[in-house]
DRENLODO-514301 format. One line per 8 residues: number of its first residue (from 1); for each residue x, y, z of N, C-alpha, C, O. Coordinates in steps of 0.001 Angstrom, whole numbers. Atoms other than C-alpha are relative to their C-alpha. Last residue first. Example, Ala and Ser with C-alpha at 12.3 -4.5 7.8 and 13.67 -1.06 7.14 Angstrom:
! residues 2
2) -820/-1190/-60/13670/-1060/7140/-770/1090/730/-261/2198/899; 890/-1190/0/12300/-4500/7800/900/1200/0/1936/1181/665
END
This chain:
! residues 318
318) -1032/350/1700/-42659/20337/156106/133/1530/-377/724/1864/-1404; 524/2/892/-44114/21265/159807/1203/-59/-1037/2391/255/-964; -512/-1096/75/-42398/19676/162749/-646/436/-1391/-675/-558/-2116; -900/-482/461/-44280/16731/163879/35/1845/-556/-829/2719/-491; 341/-534/1468/-47145/16695/165844/1561/90/-343/2338/633/442; 103/713/1246/-47108/14835/169199/-454/212/-1405/-1305/-446/-2003; -1592/960/123/-45600/17507/171287/-177/-1241/-808/789/-1637/-1460; 565/1248/-1433/-48466/19960/170591/1160/-1240/-279/1669/-1679/-1311
310) 124/1882/477/-46886/22748/168412/81/-1280/1389/775/-1640/2339; 1844/333/606/-47787/26021/170154/-208/-1041/-844/-1292/-1539/-1146; 162/23/1070/-44075/26367/171759/-1535/-584/149/-2114/-1270/992; 16/-1347/559/-43325/27399/175223/-564/-55/-1444/-1097/1008/-1762; 1215/-316/-354/-43952/23884/176527/-186/1272/-297/-1343/1647/-109; 1216/476/523/-41381/22376/174372/-1278/628/715/-2318/519/66; 559/-241/1476/-39008/25062/174584/-1408/-374/-529/-2283/205/-1175; 127/-919/-77/-39005/24349/178581/-482/1117/-1187/-1280/2053/-1134
302) 1503/-376/-781/-38465/21132/178045/-663/1320/-17/-1690/1313/-695; 731/278/1070/-35487/22187/175552/-1492/-485/809/-2540/85/504; 602/-890/468/-34311/24239/178830/-521/-605/-1821/-942/259/-2590; 831/-737/-885/-34230/21063/181121/-449/1731/-1642/-1541/1947/-2167; 1260/984/35/-32663/18848/178527/-1349/910/634/-2503/998/216; 420/-338/1316/-29871/21771/178019/-1290/-804/-349/-2019/-493/-1290; -52/-1604/608/-29370/22105/181599/-465/34/-1001/-1447/773/-1061; 1499/-931/-773/-29278/18722/182582/-566/795/-165/-1786/641/-126
294) -119/-50/-1890/-26832/17905/179933/-1499/281/322/-2530/615/-262; 250/-747/-547/-27792/16474/176395/-15/-74/1309/-500/-930/2048; 84/636/-1104/-26285/13128/174626/-215/1776/1115/792/2077/1756; 58/1791/2/-26107/13236/171169/-651/-552/1727/-1317/-1516/2103; -891/668/-933/-26734/17216/171124/-543/-1358/41/-1725/-1701/64; 818/161/-1511/-29093/18458/168375/1186/-1271/656/1571/-2348/201; 315/1101/-1016/-28236/19009/164931/-204/394/976/-580/1558/1118; 164/-23/-1535/-29445/21361/162035/462/-1129/911/-233/-2135/772
286) 214/1335/-347/-27353/20979/158675/-353/95/1751/453/-21/2674; 1132/336/-1866/-27697/24461/156954/91/-1480/-42/-165/-2122/-1060; 1242/542/188/-25404/24335/153318/-468/-483/1545/-180/-1483/2202; 330/1028/-1583/-22704/26716/153137/-1478/-489/257/-2462/247/337; 1153/-60/-809/-22310/27919/149864/61/-713/424/212/-1869/29; -410/1101/-845/-18944/28624/147915/-1697/485/709/-2200/1607/768; 358/-357/-1492/-19461/31048/144989/334/-1199/394/747/-2085/-355; 1440/636/-387/-18017/30712/141156/181/485/1423/1139/1155/1810
278) 111/1414/-937/-14618/32761/140887/-1420/-188/-426/-2039/702/-1009; 825/-337/-710/-13228/35232/137941/-461/-1121/1006/50/-2218/783; -898/-324/-828/-9988/34802/135839/-825/40/1233/-164/30/2271; -634/-1756/-50/-11825/34657/132628/205/343/913/-202/1502/986; -914/-762/1220/-11301/31375/132423/267/1471/48/1234/2232/12; 136/311/1549/-12905/30175/135448/994/684/-253/1838/1284/413; -729/-865/731/-11385/29752/139204/-576/-115/-1510/-213/-1135/-2097; -968/-160/1202/-13748/27972/141433/2/554/-982/-1024/855/-1593
270) 369/1431/434/-15836/28872/144260/1533/-422/-905/2691/-54/-709; -1024/801/-611/-14886/31612/146789/109/-1349/-466/580/-2307/148; -1622/-552/590/-16127/35121/144793/474/-1479/577/1593/-1596/77; -918/-42/1039/-18935/35016/147178/1196/243/-945/2044/1112/-746; -955/-1039/-468/-20205/33519/149952/925/208/-1562/1725/-488/-2186; -601/-380/903/-23836/32441/150025/1363/481/43/1438/1499/730; -254/-1736/-656/-25984/30856/152765/1454/-128/-853/2271/-1043/-748; -1329/-158/3/-27983/27542/151818/654/1579/-60/20/2566/-432
262) -40/-1646/803/-31104/26920/153347/1718/75/-123/2589/-138/721; -228/-575/1355/-31022/22971/153558/521/1394/-308/1348/1668/-1178; -1031/469/698/-31885/22680/157208/-242/74/-969/-1379/504/-1159; -48/1507/-328/-33780/25743/158432/1114/-514/-579/2061/128/-1035; -119/680/1605/-32823/29249/159129/-11/-1418/270/544/-2029/1183; 960/898/650/-34873/30986/161533/538/-1036/-1121/-94/-1627/-1997; 489/305/-1200/-32617/34013/162290/-639/-1324/-870/-478/-1470/-2082; 1523/-685/-203/-30135/34502/159297/-1007/-386/1144/-501/-1424/1571
254) 1311/951/189/-26589/33238/159803/-1496/841/368/-1865/1466/1363; 933/-461/-1122/-23599/35714/159592/-1563/-577/-720/-2223/-287/-1717; 1396/543/617/-20661/33722/158231/-750/610/795/-529/506/2002; 1318/-181/-607/-17060/35123/159459/-1355/317/-821/-1597/1331/-1475; 779/-1134/-423/-14158/33738/157621/-1206/-205/1139/-1622/-1218/1701; 1203/-476/-221/-11168/31518/157467/-1068/610/222/-1012/872/1423; -511/-622/-1232/-8821/30637/154797/-1683/149/808/-2809/83/315; -1219/-602/-410/-8942/30395/151401/398/617/1235/1112/1593/1465
246) -1046/660/587/-10289/27112/151046/856/728/117/2026/398/314; -361/418/1401/-12668/27633/153389/976/176/-632/1885/493/136; -1547/152/580/-13203/27485/157235/-678/-341/-1392/-1618/-1108/-1602; 116/1142/1207/-16288/29006/158460/1266/-423/-315/2150/422/-184; -1202/265/648/-16480/30969/162063/-104/-1227/-1105/-499/-2356/-813; -695/1041/-385/-20409/32087/163025/1337/-147/-696/1328/406/-1795; -981/384/977/-22485/35000/163232/907/-1328/656/1079/-1676/1824; -1143/-802/-864/-25738/35238/164621/1004/-156/-1182/806/-438/-2363
238) -1106/-723/801/-29182/33385/164145/1203/726/986/1266/937/2197; 273/-1322/-369/-31901/32555/166687/1247/940/-920/1611/2103/-748; 812/-336/-19/-32988/29474/165450/-309/1621/544/-1304/2338/645; 674/55/1139/-30323/28322/163527/-1325/714/259/-1969/1187/-677; -559/-757/1160/-27975/29170/166081/-927/-123/-1098/-784/834/-1859; 22/-1584/-836/-30227/27877/169496/549/744/-1442/-218/1627/-1827; 1480/-558/235/-30905/24366/166914/-156/1364/603/-1046/2067/126; 713/443/-758/-26833/23842/166650/-1721/576/298/-1872/1797/259
230) 460/-827/-1345/-25552/24338/163546/-876/-518/811/-1796/-1251/449; 717/88/-1219/-23753/22265/161057/50/770/836/1090/1138/1384; -374/-406/-1491/-22540/23852/158160/-733/-601/831/-1901/-216/783; 1623/-304/-948/-22130/21711/154894/416/656/1158/1522/470/1666; -699/670/-1535/-19733/22704/152450/-1183/-426/381/-2295/-160/-75; 1331/129/-1374/-20953/23447/148547/1060/-637/1313/2025/-1395/1221; 19/1037/-1128/-18437/24873/146077/-889/16/146/-1689/848/-283; 92/-88/-1352/-19231/26593/142795/146/-1445/699/-108/-2597/347
222) -1278/-1156/-648/-18010/26796/139295/-111/458/1174/546/1438/1524; 39/-892/1282/-20176/23419/138269/1128/898/669/2062/455/1338; 1234/-27/743/-20794/21950/141505/-128/1009/-1551/-911/1885/-1918; 178/-1365/1225/-18032/21035/143377/-1288/-135/-1153/-1744/-1099/-1769; 637/668/1272/-18318/19532/146564/157/1323/-638/105/2528/-391; 619/-1034/964/-15983/20552/149919/-691/-864/-1766/-115/-1772/-2365; 828/-805/-271/-15518/18811/152853/-424/432/-599/-1551/838/-313; 973/941/-816/-14160/14974/152298/-581/1473/348/-1581/1178/1004
214) -378/-458/-1618/-12534/16259/149165/-1029/-56/728/-2169/88/287; 698/-622/-1279/-13742/14163/146380/1078/1181/1077/2199/885/1490; 593/925/-1528/-10861/12784/144112/-1044/965/805/-562/2006/1252; 16/-381/-1407/-10410/15080/140629/-762/-645/864/-1991/-667/814; 946/364/-724/-9538/13306/137360/109/394/1347/990/-92/2056; -30/-343/-2219/-7477/14720/135187/-914/-302/234/-1849/-28/-520; 1370/-425/-46/-6961/13157/131164/-87/67/1696/216/-777/2539; 301/535/-783/-3532/12974/129998/-1303/729/728/-1487/1939/855
206) 1613/-943/-277/-2567/13069/126545/-594/-368/1487/-1038/-1513/1571; 515/1246/-1025/831/11965/125598/-1204/1109/247/-1388/2314/71; 220/-785/-743/1911/13013/122028/-536/-775/1668/-799/-1963/1856; 917/-303/330/3882/10958/119182/-388/905/1229/616/1491/1635; 420/416/-414/7548/11259/118628/-1786/-62/86/-2254/576/-857; 478/-946/-582/8632/12484/115649/-312/-1358/1003/-280/-2529/625; 1456/-390/149/10007/9917/112944/379/333/1512/1316/-157/2143; -346/-1695/-264/13820/9293/113492/-1180/389/14/-1156/1354/777
198) -1086/-798/590/13524/5538/111909/95/1639/88/279/2358/-894; -510/1658/1103/10217/4370/113779/957/895/-1237/523/1823/-1920; 208/345/1684/8826/7074/116106/928/-877/-263/1699/-1378/555; -1052/-60/784/8828/6742/120005/-260/136/-1245/-1298/-475/-1499; -786/1008/345/5519/6751/122160/1217/224/-1212/759/902/-2133; 665/1415/476/4394/9564/123147/1036/-628/302/2055/-447/968; -298/727/-943/5682/12732/125016/-383/-1129/287/-547/-1655/1388; -1303/914/190/6073/14896/121862/293/-575/1047/1497/-518/1297
190) -668/-332/1224/3512/17545/122545/1136/-917/236/1887/-756/1198; -1351/-629/-125/1701/17189/126461/909/-340/-1816/1324/-1496/-1736; -903/603/1271/-1817/17586/125458/1612/333/260/2209/1383/22; -1003/-603/152/-3792/17960/128855/989/-784/-784/1557/-1842/-516; -1025/942/296/-7397/16527/129026/1308/1289/-444/1065/2354/-1012; -582/-701/1275/-9897/18260/131174/1011/-929/-328/1466/-1738/480; 293/257/1323/-12028/15231/132804/731/599/-883/896/98/-1996; 179/1615/-385/-12922/16785/136446/34/-92/-1515/-704/636/-2178
182) 842/882/-802/-12012/20697/136102/264/-1493/-193/1394/-1886/-483; 524/1293/626/-9073/22521/135448/-1034/-641/537/-957/-949/1726; 1004/-295/317/-8975/26252/137098/-250/-1399/-477/-1442/-1657/-309; 1058/-393/-803/-5455/26661/137372/-923/243/-274/-1007/1301/-898; 425/-1594/11/-3211/24859/134892/-791/6/1090/-1174/-1054/1585; 1630/374/-206/-1703/21570/136253/-63/1844/-94/454/2769/534; 1221/-1184/-484/2091/21718/134682/-1647/198/-318/-2261/290/-1381; 1104/-176/179/3571/18533/134628/-506/1465/858/-875/1813/1980
174) 623/-629/-1151/7384/17897/135295/-1386/119/-1085/-1239/-78/-2291; 605/-1369/257/8369/14999/132983/-495/708/1223/-961/94/2182; 934/-1078/-957/10489/11745/134048/-313/1623/-530/597/2447/-621; -159/-1831/269/11742/9597/131424/-944/660/990/-2174/677/955; -1164/-743/-942/12657/5696/132674/55/1443/-78/913/2098/514; -1435/-214/246/11682/4466/129445/1040/502/984/2233/795/901; -747/1392/520/7906/4637/129813/1601/317/-439/1876/1321/-1096; 749/786/901/7085/7669/131485/520/-1111/-480/1613/-1466/-39
166) -944/1045/637/7519/9003/135419/-921/-817/-1715/-2031/-1346/-1786; 454/1668/676/5399/11579/136138/712/-862/-104/1118/-251/-1092; -1903/1088/594/6658/14884/138484/-927/-1506/-439/-1542/-2231/342; -121/1102/-679/3426/17356/139329/1010/-773/-865/1297/-606/-2051; -522/512/1512/2929/21380/138895/462/-1816/735/788/-1969/1912; -1381/467/-445/531/23100/140107/877/-543/-442/950/-543/-1671; -659/359/1022/-3072/24917/139838/1450/-298/764/1830/195/1826; -1207/-753/26/-4595/27119/142603/1405/-182/-1127/2363/548/-1378
158) 26/-1208/-234/-7922/26006/142820/1360/827/-138/1335/2058/-169; 1012/-604/1039/-8039/22886/140630/-40/1613/762/-282/2534/-18; -776/-334/1001/-4652/21830/142454/-884/683/-1371/-476/1171/-2425; -1141/-980/-257/-6298/22498/145826/1168/468/-1273/1911/1444/-1368; 1018/-1255/-88/-9462/20443/145130/1293/926/-124/1306/1559/-1179; 1017/-627/-721/-6900/17499/144436/-577/1046/-274/-306/1562/-1359; -383/-849/-998/-5676/15636/141561/-687/301/1012/-1813/-194/1076; 862/297/-1158/-5356/11898/139670/590/1246/719/1743/1245/1149
150) -973/-694/-951/-3641/11634/136447/-1064/550/1248/-2179/939/900; 708/-1153/-758/-4958/9911/133749/662/358/1010/1781/-143/1116; -149/147/-1627/-3144/8483/130649/-596/741/761/-835/1878/356; 1164/-346/-550/-3700/8393/127014/385/-719/1662/540/-1851/2120; 279/540/-1125/-498/7765/124754/-1010/852/727/-987/2062/502; 97/-887/-1105/133/8966/120813/-725/-1150/866/-1360/-2108/426; 1579/-87/-31/1787/6683/118578/-525/1083/1342/165/1401/2310; 625/266/-854/4892/7721/117308/-1031/-512/785/-1628/551/953
142) 194/-340/-1242/5383/8532/113679/-173/-550/1684/-1112/-1339/1580; 1363/229/-435/6142/6190/111029/307/872/1548/1066/562/2466; -85/-666/-1406/9788/6959/109040/-1782/-176/116/-2519/-20/-857; 1008/-586/-429/10546/4847/105927/-594/172/1717/-714/-677/2601; 423/811/-1898/14003/4721/105142/-1674/753/508/-1975/1897/850; 712/-1201/-395/14990/4662/101248/-577/-395/1780/-838/-1416/2416; 1397/492/-621/17936/2764/100257/-752/1168/450/-289/2289/664; -114/301/-1148/20181/4554/97641/-1327/-859/812/-2462/-1011/360
134) -408/1420/-856/20106/3244/94549/299/179/1135/878/-736/1719; -1490/404/300/20376/6789/93025/-16/-1232/213/1056/-1664/-212; -838/-1224/956/17018/7879/95042/1267/-411/-763/2063/-477/173; -503/-1026/-313/15033/4943/96682/841/805/-1271/1032/473/-2441; -1210/254/69/12459/3053/95288/1236/1198/343/1200/2314/-176; -442/-451/-1218/8854/4073/95894/1670/-166/480/2114/203/1567; 285/-1075/144/6811/3891/92697/626/449/1342/213/1498/1836; -731/-736/-1184/7662/99/92076/261/1722/-137/1094/2133/-945
126) 483/234/-1154/5889/-1392/89253/249/766/985/-600/1640/1158; 590/-1586/-872/7239/298/86243/-516/-26/1073/-790/1052/1600; -1114/-683/-557/9686/-2901/85513/-1186/1471/379/-966/2183/1359; -1210/-357/647/6319/-5328/85314/1641/961/715/2039/880/1877; 23/-1709/29/3125/-4552/87199/1010/-350/-1151/771/296/-2172; 1632/-923/688/1465/-8076/86875/773/1104/184/-184/1876/132; 480/529/1686/5079/-10206/86771/-1726/466/300/-2590/-263/-188; -950/-307/1725/6466/-7864/88987/-402/-670/-962/-332/-304/-2135
118) -237/-1469/601/3995/-7967/91674/498/303/-1094/22/951/-2025; 1843/-879/269/3476/-11596/91831/252/1073/-311/527/1204/-1504; 630/512/1537/7558/-12360/91857/-1076/212/-360/-1144/814/-1432; -276/1029/300/7534/-10123/95252/-237/-442/-1525/-997/136/-2302; 568/287/586/9069/-6729/95361/-186/-1423/-147/799/-2059/-522; 602/-1014/394/12382/-6627/95985/-1426/-559/263/-1481/-1688/751; 253/-60/1866/14923/-7961/98379/-1221/858/-759/-1532/1951/-286; 1545/118/206/14677/-7964/102236/-553/-717/-1518/-1457/-1451/-1916
110) -10/1468/326/18359/-7887/102311/-1552/-535/37/-1804/-1735/-73; -159/237/2035/18240/-4790/100855/-362/-1233/714/-1225/-1922/169; 1296/167/636/16243/-3979/105076/468/-465/-2204/-322/-583/-3141; -446/-402/1308/19683/-4376/106744/-1264/-408/-623/-1508/-1606/-765; 184/1303/907/18177/-4787/110480/427/167/-1528/-493/895/-1899; 812/-100/1299/20100/-2868/112716/-280/-905/-630/410/-1918/-751; 963/1172/-140/21570/-4002/115927/-938/375/-722/-2095/154/-364; -587/1570/-1050/23977/-902/116743/-1575/-646/-378/-2632/-53/-163
102) -844/276/-1331/23094/2229/114041/-454/-1271/804/-1493/-1878/549; -1462/-228/-403/20977/2820/110798/-94/-449/1551/-1075/-801/2206; -269/-197/-937/18086/1110/108847/1067/-72/967/1620/-1119/1306; -1386/252/-1151/17645/746/105674/-132/890/849/-432/2066/644; 124/-738/-1253/14693/49/103302/1385/-246/739/2064/-1269/819; -713/235/-935/14837/-948/99607/61/895/1387/181/2119/1344; 414/-1200/-848/12224/-849/96843/645/-649/1733/139/-1468/2500; -242/840/-1480/13706/-3076/93801/-472/1541/846/-344/2695/436
94) -1426/-715/-129/12310/-2422/90230/-252/-309/1617/-1224/-771/2215; 264/-1417/-529/10363/-4884/89274/1135/456/481/2262/-27/589; -1206/-969/-38/11806/-7694/87149/-413/1388/398/-113/2388/-254; -67/-183/-811/9365/-10691/85982/1190/1429/269/1969/1662/-655; -1301/958/-262/7635/-10843/82809/809/590/1482/535/1763/1737; -510/-251/-1192/4428/-9690/81231/945/-969/611/887/-2194/511; -737/-715/-19/3912/-10475/77740/703/947/1214/1604/1780/1114; -862/144/1084/1216/-12676/77632/686/1428/207/-2/2415/469
86) 475/-49/927/-522/-12230/81377/1115/-193/-1192/2281/-250/-799; 353/-1537/959/1106/-13546/84001/-616/-110/-1008/-827/-1223/-1491; -490/-227/853/532/-17124/85634/-255/1193/-587/-1374/1504/-996; 458/-1003/968/-761/-17474/88825/863/40/-1004/2013/-13/-567; -1160/-729/1274/-441/-20400/91341/-659/1044/-1117/-1832/945/-1478; 32/632/922/-2327/-20499/94704/517/369/-1524/651/1510/-1967; -373/1096/80/-1207/-18980/97634/-448/-1078/-1036/-85/-2229/-792; -1401/-53/-555/-3813/-17011/98541/1078/-1263/189/980/-2238/934
78) -414/-314/-1601/-6716/-17281/96790/1267/-138/-38/2009/-494/-954; -1282/654/-109/-8227/-16106/93471/430/-460/1533/72/243/2478; -199/1497/-867/-11786/-16135/93378/1140/-575/-120/1343/-1779/-275; 275/-86/-1160/-12111/-12160/93017/528/-1503/753/1028/-1725/1855; 1256/1008/-122/-11483/-11771/89369/661/-155/1682/1839/10/1999; -385/1389/-411/-7776/-10594/88027/-449/-994/338/1/-2137/254; 106/508/1205/-8930/-7358/86736/-456/-1673/30/-1361/-2368/-433; 1679/130/156/-9365/-6342/90544/177/-599/-1018/6/-1778/-711
70) -125/997/-1238/-5138/-6384/90446/-1097/-409/234/-1043/-1602/534; -721/1106/141/-5557/-4271/87427/-37/-1184/391/-303/-2176/-287; 641/528/1191/-7672/-1853/88899/780/-1059/-384/819/-1920/494; 1499/808/-563/-5728/-1732/92155/-905/-429/-1298/-1165/-1621/-1466; -714/1706/-79/-2637/-891/89923/-1102/-877/546/-1474/-1983/154; -682/876/863/-4118/1890/88561/155/-1360/62/-120/-2339/-632; 1434/180/384/-6287/3386/91718/623/-597/-1300/-110/-1573/-1460; -336/-565/1138/-2771/3286/93746/-1593/-674/-769/-2087/-1774/-520
62) 158/-1335/39/-3416/2574/96942/161/581/-702/247/1779/-431; 1238/-301/-424/-4266/-1133/96728/10/1603/509/-964/2021/1134; 1221/333/1362/-1043/-2108/94345/-1234/804/766/-1569/1776/89; -211/-505/878/1714/-203/97250/-1339/-292/-1439/-1873/598/-2100; 253/-1788/307/-602/-582/99851/748/3/-970/-84/257/-1841; 2054/-106/-366/-440/-4790/99716/-73/1727/-398/-295/2103/-1549; 951/-45/1219/3291/-4011/98895/-1406/-497/-169/-2051/-299/-1199; -391/-1002/532/4020/-2431/102120/-314/-107/-1693/-807/738/-2441
54) 210/-1025/-124/2894/-4605/104213/-408/655/-1293/-1489/675/-1882; 1615/926/654/4346/-8005/102417/-994/1359/-65/-1528/1695/-1121; -539/-57/1834/7539/-5764/103084/-1460/-344/-409/-2256/355/-1037; 226/-1904/260/6122/-4928/106896/347/-206/-1565/-146/645/-2306; 1890/-40/-307/5474/-9033/107428/347/1377/-358/-483/1587/-1243; 738/384/1450/9360/-9562/105796/-1164/410/124/-1668/802/-929; -343/-788/1006/11033/-6623/108262/-525/-631/-1583/-608/-64/-2672; 950/-1112/283/8786/-8301/110841/687/594/-983/-201/1107/-1664
46) 1339/600/165/10686/-11465/110938/-707/1005/-217/-1367/759/-1227; 227/805/1265/13937/-10053/110840/-1139/-421/-451/-1349/-381/-1663; 241/-972/1123/13078/-7511/113598/228/-787/-1669/-334/-455/-2713; 1445/-418/787/11806/-9866/115983/473/542/-1187/-115/215/-2218; -208/954/-261/15636/-10612/118283/-1516/-409/-1539/-1414/-1343/-2334; -1023/-75/683/15968/-6792/118344/153/-1542/-1026/719/-1550/-2119; -1604/269/-697/12521/-6135/119823/1318/-607/-767/838/-1174/-1749; 179/1389/-519/10208/-4404/117354/1075/-886/561/2152/-1067/-7
38) 266/314/-894/10148/-1081/116724/-753/-1194/980/-1599/-1341/1862; -794/-1373/-1060/12478/-131/114498/-856/-39/993/-431/688/1892; -1390/800/-636/11012/-3731/112517/501/1123/1122/696/694/2259; -1143/-1140/-179/7691/-1312/111961/1392/-1163/247/1500/-1236/1471; -937/815/151/4999/-4304/112711/1424/387/-893/2187/-436/-1401; -302/1276/-644/2598/-2780/114280/1097/-625/-211/1738/-1106/723; -785/-488/-1577/3220/1213/113060/-63/-1479/1105/532/-1486/2182; -1616/-836/573/2913/-265/109007/381/566/1947/1496/428/2451
30) -350/1149/373/-631/-2490/110395/1668/463/156/2453/24/997; 182/1002/-1460/-1998/467/111835/786/-1477/-385/1029/-2139/623; -877/-661/-1118/-1083/2742/109197/-295/-679/1194/188/-267/2249; -1118/-118/339/-2370/397/106087/813/549/954/1961/105/991; -797/1084/81/-5439/-198/107595/1467/-329/-156/2089/-1160/504; -130/27/-1108/-5970/3358/107329/237/-1294/852/848/-1234/1919; -1109/-923/-676/-4894/4037/104463/204/-315/1138/1304/-360/1690; -1154/298/308/-7062/1053/102982/977/817/355/2067/261/226
22) -136/900/-362/-10207/2690/104527/1341/-1316/-131/1562/-2092/800; 26/-329/-1620/-9518/5918/103363/234/-1052/739/1275/-1072/1396; -1676/-632/-410/-8919/4633/99638/-229/167/1711/74/-793/2418; -371/-1782/689/-12578/2966/100041/1281/429/-76/1873/67/940; -724/-1143/-913/-12575/-1059/100894/-109/1192/-744/63/1155/-1962; 399/-1609/158/-14846/-2970/98544/141/982/1010/-696/1791/1412; -474/-1066/1577/-12271/-5547/98173/-1086/1011/30/-797/2052/-561; 278/1099/721/-12293/-6491/102075/62/859/-1449/449/2009/-1660
14) 1816/-589/393/-10266/-5187/104404/-607/-1047/-1079/-234/-2185/-1366; 1222/342/-1351/-7515/-7137/106624/-1013/571/-591/-2109/422/-50; 254/-1606/-838/-4520/-5146/104993/-953/-565/885/-1073/-176/2046; -1168/-379/-954/-2614/-8982/103879/-36/1281/866/779/1612/1727; -70/510/-1048/-6362/-10115/103000/1603/407/646/1744/339/1867; 1222/-548/-885/-6869/-7370/100513/166/-604/1383/99/101/2390; -663/-1168/-651/-3359/-8242/98641/-987/1055/1266/-664/1977/2014; 988/-605/-106/-4227/-11666/97961/315/1278/1060/549/1324/2268
6) 75/-870/-1742/-1129/-12948/96947/-1360/734/-198/-1681/1289/-1249; 945/-571/-21/-1120/-15545/93826/280/798/1558/657/275/2606; 648/-100/-912/2265/-17626/94022/-531/1716/-197/163/2729/-291; -436/-794/-1254/3979/-17334/90716/-1309/-304/900/-2417/-450/383; 954/465/-731/3690/-20155/87193/877/936/1780/1963/647/2282; -524/668/-1556/6336/-18844/84619/-1342/661/1005/-1831/1789/1068
END
C-alpha cells in the first residue's frame, strides 16, 4: 500500500547532515513553540497536529537505528510523494497518545497514532514512547527563561534595597537588590519565568541591572568621583571646605596651590566590594572664577596681576 513520504529533516528544519545535538536542539525549540498547552484554546487542536508531527520526526532522527533505516530510503524523496513500504513491512505502529487535563483541554488521544508512513517503515516495534498500560503519556516542557532589564540608582548600589516588579499574568514580585551590585549585574530569580506545559516547572527570570548616571557622582570601578568647585583663592591658599558625600557632609582639607584636575582622596567612601570593604571617593578640583566680580574682587584681581611675576599677555604655565 502506497503512503505519503514524510521528510523528517524538513519537519525539524535541519539538514540531513545534522548532528544528534542539532536534532535535539531543533526539537526542543519547535516543541516549546508548538506545545498545545502553550497555545490559545482556539489553536490547540491545530497545534496538537503540528506537535505530533514534530515528535514523530524526533522519534526517528533521535534514534540511530531508526535514522539509519530512514536515511537508507535515499535523499531524493520529497515530502508528499508516494512511498511503498518494503516487502514484509505493514502498517500497524504502536500508539503514542498524549493527554492534557483541565478545563478546555485538548484530548490528544484524538490525534491518532504515528503516521502510516512511520508505521509502514518501522512496523509494530516503531514506537518507544507509548503510555504504560494503555494510559496516555503527558509530555512536559519546562517554561522558557525570561530576560529583562531593571534600572536602579546609585543609592541602591551603595545600600541595596527592594523593588516590586510586575510580571506577565499580573503577577507581582519583590526583588531584593544586593548591596554592592554593579551596572550589568544579572540577578537570577528561579521559577519566575514563563509557565511550563503540562505541569512542568516555570523557567527562570534573569534581571540585568542598569545603573543610571548620578547628577553628582561618577562610578569608576570600585571608586566614586565628584567635581569639587573651588574659588581661585581657595585653590591657591588651601584650607578646609565642606563636601557632600553619599554618606553625609564631611570636611576636606585642600592643599595650597591645588590646580584644576587634582584628585583629593576620601578613603573608604566609594562603592562596596564583595569582601565588605569599600572603594574611595575622589574629589576632583575644578577652579572657577566669578562671572561678574564685584568692584572689590576686581581690584583684588588687578592687584594680584601686578604682584604676579607672570606678564599679563602670557597664559599660565601648563
